[in-house]
C-alpha positions as a printed Julia matrix, in Angstrom:
334×3 Matrix{Float64}:
 -10.59   15.6    18.9
  -9.45   14.44   15.36
 -12.16   14.04   12.59
 -10.0    11.42   10.93
  -7.64    8.96   12.4
  -5.86    8.26    9.07
  -5.38   10.28    5.9
  -3.76    8.52    2.97
  -2.45    9.47   -0.41
  -1.71    7.18   -3.37
  -2.53    5.9    -6.75
  -6.15    4.8    -7.74
  -5.85    1.52   -9.84
  -8.35   -0.94  -10.83
  -6.58   -4.26  -10.16
  -7.17   -7.38  -12.36
  -5.72  -10.55  -10.99
  -4.89  -13.48  -13.12
  -3.25  -16.83  -12.24
  -0.36  -17.76  -14.52
   2.64  -19.98  -14.54
   6.33  -19.1   -14.39
   6.59  -20.22  -17.92
   3.83  -17.65  -18.84
   5.79  -14.86  -17.18
   8.98  -15.82  -19.25
   7.02  -15.96  -22.46
   5.39  -12.59  -21.75
   8.69  -11.08  -20.71
   7.32   -9.98  -17.25
   9.7    -9.46  -14.39
   8.69  -11.65  -11.54
   7.85  -10.31   -8.02
   8.1    -6.59   -8.71
   5.93   -3.73   -9.99
   6.8    -2.61  -13.55
   5.36    0.59  -14.95
   3.95    0.04  -18.5
   2.11    2.1   -21.08
  -1.48    1.38  -22.17
  -0.35   -0.42  -25.27
   1.95   -2.86  -23.26
  -0.81   -3.58  -20.92
  -3.42   -4.24  -23.61
  -0.83   -6.55  -25.3
  -0.53   -8.54  -22.01
  -4.31   -8.64  -21.6
  -4.65   -9.93  -25.24
  -1.95  -12.59  -24.69
  -3.66  -13.79  -21.55
  -7.25  -13.68  -22.97
  -7.68  -17.42  -22.25
  -6.9   -16.64  -18.62
  -9.45  -13.79  -18.17
 -12.34  -16.14  -17.43
 -10.77  -16.61  -14.04
  -9.76  -12.95  -13.45
 -10.94  -11.06  -10.49
 -11.33   -7.24  -10.36
 -11.06   -4.82   -7.42
 -10.47   -1.14   -6.51
  -6.84   -1.07   -5.6
  -3.56    0.68   -5.5
  -1.25    0.1    -2.53
  -2.3     3.04   -0.43
  -5.91    2.46   -1.11
  -5.57   -1.16    0.06
  -4.08    0.06    3.32
  -6.68    2.79    3.96
  -9.7     0.58    3.15
  -8.13   -2.15    5.53
  -7.85    0.45    8.32
 -11.37    1.75    7.61
 -12.73   -1.85    7.95
 -10.94   -2.33   11.11
 -12.72    0.64   12.47
 -10.6     3.79   11.8
 -12.18    7.08   10.42
 -10.25    7.47    7.14
  -9.72    9.83    4.23
  -7.98    9.16    0.84
  -6.51   11.44   -1.78
  -6.15    9.91   -5.23
  -6.94   10.72   -8.84
  -9.48    8.96  -11.12
 -10.9     9.74  -14.61
 -14.46   10.37  -15.71
 -14.91    6.83  -17.0
 -16.62    3.59  -15.73
 -13.59    2.39  -13.83
 -13.37    5.84  -12.13
 -17.04    5.58  -11.15
 -16.44    2.08   -9.77
 -13.5     3.24   -7.81
 -15.32    6.12   -6.02
 -18.25    3.77   -5.17
 -15.82    1.21   -3.82
 -14.15    3.83   -1.48
 -17.47    4.95   -0.29
 -18.85    1.48    0.37
 -15.62    0.84    2.47
 -16.43    3.97    4.5
 -13.53    5.91    3.1
 -14.02    9.74    2.72
 -12.31   11.45   -0.13
 -11.8    15.06   -1.6
 -14.7    16.66   -3.41
 -12.43   17.14   -6.39
 -12.79   13.42   -7.01
 -16.42   13.97   -7.94
 -15.3    16.36  -10.74
 -13.1    13.9   -12.61
 -11.38   14.96  -15.86
 -11.4    12.96  -19.05
  -8.85   10.32  -19.35
  -8.28    6.69  -18.26
  -8.38    5.54  -14.65
  -5.24    3.64  -13.73
  -5.12   -0.17  -14.15
  -2.89   -2.72  -12.64
  -2.56   -6.33  -14.12
  -1.47   -8.6   -11.31
  -0.11  -11.95  -12.34
  -0.12  -14.67   -9.6
   2.17  -17.7    -9.95
   1.75  -21.01   -8.14
   4.38  -19.97   -5.48
   1.95  -17.11   -4.51
   4.3   -14.46   -5.86
   2.63  -11.42   -7.5
   4.08   -9.67  -10.52
   2.46   -6.35  -11.29
   2.23   -4.32  -14.51
   0.8    -0.96  -13.98
  -0.54    1.62  -16.31
  -0.98    4.68  -14.21
  -3.32    6.42  -16.52
  -4.62    9.64  -14.9
  -3.08    8.59  -11.62
   0.3     9.81  -13.1
  -1.17   13.31  -12.85
  -2.01   13.08   -9.08
  -0.91   16.44   -7.66
  -1.24   18.82   -4.75
  -4.67   19.65   -6.39
  -6.05   16.33   -4.88
  -4.85   17.27   -1.32
  -7.49   18.31    1.22
  -5.62   20.53    3.73
  -8.52   20.91    6.07
  -9.06   17.12    6.33
  -5.24   16.58    6.77
  -5.1    19.07    9.59
  -7.92   17.3    11.42
  -6.25   13.91   11.07
  -4.09   11.94   13.54
  -1.81   10.17   11.02
  -0.93   10.76    7.42
   0.02    7.68    5.25
   2.09    8.09    2.01
   2.34    5.49   -0.66
   5.9     5.04   -1.87
   4.82    4.3    -5.44
   4.08    8.01   -5.86
   7.85    8.59   -6.29
   7.56    7.52   -9.89
   5.37   10.53  -10.83
   7.0    14.05  -10.53
   3.58   15.58   -9.59
   2.74   12.65   -7.27
   6.14   12.95   -5.5
   5.57   16.67   -5.09
   2.19   15.94   -3.65
   3.6    13.41   -1.21
   6.18   15.9    -0.02
   3.62   18.69    0.37
   1.42   16.31    2.35
   4.33   15.37    4.76
   5.33   19.04    5.14
   1.65   20.08    5.9
   1.28   17.19    8.31
   4.46   18.06   10.11
   3.35   21.72   10.54
  -0.08   20.66   11.68
   1.23   18.18   14.33
   0.05   15.2    12.28
   2.13   12.11   12.51
   3.43   10.75    9.25
   3.98    7.22    7.91
   5.4     6.2     4.55
   5.74    2.77    2.8
   8.76    2.14    0.46
   6.23   -0.05   -1.53
   8.36   -2.11   -3.86
  12.16   -3.11   -4.34
  11.97   -1.75   -7.89
  10.84    1.67   -6.75
  13.65    1.74   -4.23
  16.2     0.77   -6.89
  15.05    3.2    -9.57
  13.96    6.09   -7.3
  16.09    6.04   -4.25
  16.79    9.71   -4.21
  13.14   10.54   -4.71
  12.1     8.4    -1.85
  14.76   10.03    0.35
  13.29   13.39   -0.56
   9.74   12.17    0.37
  11.06   11.0     3.67
  12.71   14.27    4.33
  14.16   14.78    7.79
  12.41   11.55    8.85
   8.91   10.14    9.07
   7.27    8.97   12.35
   6.77    5.41   10.92
   8.28    3.7     8.09
   6.88    0.44    6.53
   8.98   -1.71    4.23
   9.72   -5.33    3.56
  13.08   -7.1     3.9
  14.15   -6.57    0.24
  13.13   -2.86    0.3
  15.03   -2.27    3.52
  18.21   -3.88    2.23
  18.06   -2.01   -1.0
  17.3     1.38    0.51
  20.17    0.92    3.02
  22.57   -0.55    0.52
  23.39   -3.62    2.62
  22.79   -7.37    2.54
  22.5    -7.56    6.4
  19.06   -7.06    7.9
  20.31   -5.86   11.27
  22.59   -3.31    9.54
  19.58   -2.07    7.61
  17.45   -1.75   10.67
  20.2     0.29   12.28
  20.41    2.6     9.32
  16.59    3.03    9.06
  16.68    4.74   12.58
  18.24    7.65   10.85
  15.33    7.99    8.44
  12.29    7.39   10.82
  11.39    7.55   14.47
   9.94    4.11   14.27
   9.6     1.37   11.65
   8.17   -2.05   10.78
  10.13   -4.37    8.4
   7.93   -7.22    7.16
   9.7   -10.53    6.76
   7.02  -12.62    5.03
   6.44  -15.94    6.72
   8.99  -15.0     9.36
   6.81  -12.22   10.73
   8.2    -8.66   11.28
  10.96   -6.69   12.84
   9.74   -3.64   14.76
  11.38   -0.51   16.28
   9.27    1.78   18.4
  11.92    4.39   18.82
  13.21    2.81   22.04
  13.08   -0.86   21.7
  13.19   -3.56   19.03
  10.76   -6.4    18.67
  10.36   -9.58   16.58
   6.86  -10.81   16.03
   5.95  -14.01   14.35
   3.45  -14.8    11.55
   0.89  -17.52   11.66
   1.75  -20.61    9.39
  -0.6   -20.56    6.43
  -0.74  -21.88    2.87
   0.16  -18.83    0.9
  -1.52  -18.63   -2.53
  -1.43  -14.92   -3.41
   0.97  -12.41   -1.72
  -0.66   -9.4    -3.47
  -1.62   -6.84   -0.8
   0.14   -8.52    2.1
   2.3    -5.47    2.95
  -0.71   -3.12    2.44
  -2.84   -5.11    4.84
   0.05   -5.21    7.31
   0.27   -1.32    7.32
  -3.54   -0.97    7.59
  -3.83   -3.26   10.56
  -0.71   -1.87   12.22
  -2.02    1.67   11.93
  -5.35    0.68   13.34
  -3.59   -0.97   16.26
  -1.34    1.98   17.26
  -4.21    4.36   16.81
  -6.34    2.36   19.21
  -3.76    2.19   21.93
  -1.92   -1.1    21.17
   1.76   -1.35   21.79
   4.05   -1.92   18.79
   4.26   -5.57   19.54
   0.49   -5.96   19.83
  -0.11   -3.99   16.64
   2.59   -6.05   14.9
   1.0    -9.27   16.01
  -2.47   -8.19   14.72
  -0.79   -6.96   11.42
   0.99  -10.34   10.92
  -2.23  -12.25   11.43
  -4.15   -9.96    9.0
  -1.35  -10.27    6.28
  -1.35  -14.09    6.79
  -5.14  -14.09    6.16
  -4.69  -12.08    2.93
  -1.98  -14.37    1.47
  -4.1   -17.38    2.12
  -6.82  -16.28   -0.31
  -6.89  -14.45   -3.68
  -7.18  -10.76   -3.94
  -5.3    -7.82   -2.12
  -7.99   -7.31    0.53
 -10.16   -9.12    3.05
 -13.87   -9.0     3.24
 -15.34   -6.52    5.77
 -16.4    -9.34    8.16
 -12.93  -10.84    8.22
 -11.52   -7.74    9.85
 -14.08   -8.0    12.66
 -13.14  -11.75   13.12
  -9.43  -10.74   13.37
 -10.34   -8.18   16.07
 -12.38  -10.78   17.93
  -9.43  -13.18   17.8
  -7.05  -10.42   19.1
  -9.42   -9.74   22.08
  -9.64  -13.37   23.01
  -5.85  -13.86   23.17
């Protein structure tokens, strides 16, 4: 009997979403559609330049891994999350947000050090694309000290956020988590997270994957970048050498899945996308819920596509708690 169905590790970031235009991105010098690491001064400059937009800004406890774990928790999984926050107002908000979502965390999180909790400025353009400018703050210091080996050993799955590759200590913690999970018989899942991370830190991600994870999540661009090809099917074939199973999200075209024996294509509901921030995170959270609860890969993929479609049709990287229940009710009635 496992105490936790899903243990995750990733950055703890307070997200601020702001609606902008493509012209704004050009003026600000922001790369569109990717995550860019910035220092505190650059992020503050962006906030100052966008001060007239801040009246419409929304704030949320975030970070890719946290979005996935919180989604899985709202769907009904028993979850645990390792991250690092500072002893500041944002850190207190973050811990409270995790607890409110039913996510357990290491005791070390209650003894936060001085510093600045990570922040992510998410700029949303009219085509629903998200461009992220992230100041990691104290999240850059996430390390093996934030791991809870006992909780991990009592988990069914371990989920690793690929963004950790950009931090030497975070990458080491991710590798340690995977190795501990493997030695404890805990299944491993990893998300490639962002095309820019794959481009800049390909070797580091390969090290995090090691001999191969049980389940790899990525989108089309990340898969092509990681496998150095422009052909999706070729990338899918290559990924079989790095994972026992995978899910490649294809945006409005659904997802391509491999369960270790068979390949599946699942479709996505047609929706009016207004904000793609968090779509991949939600897909992973819903998918991990599904396979934890006995769904086939195809069934879990269909649930995950519906959940991701719901996320992109509204602002913010996450759904409200009741929306997860509605999605499960829809699934049961199909």
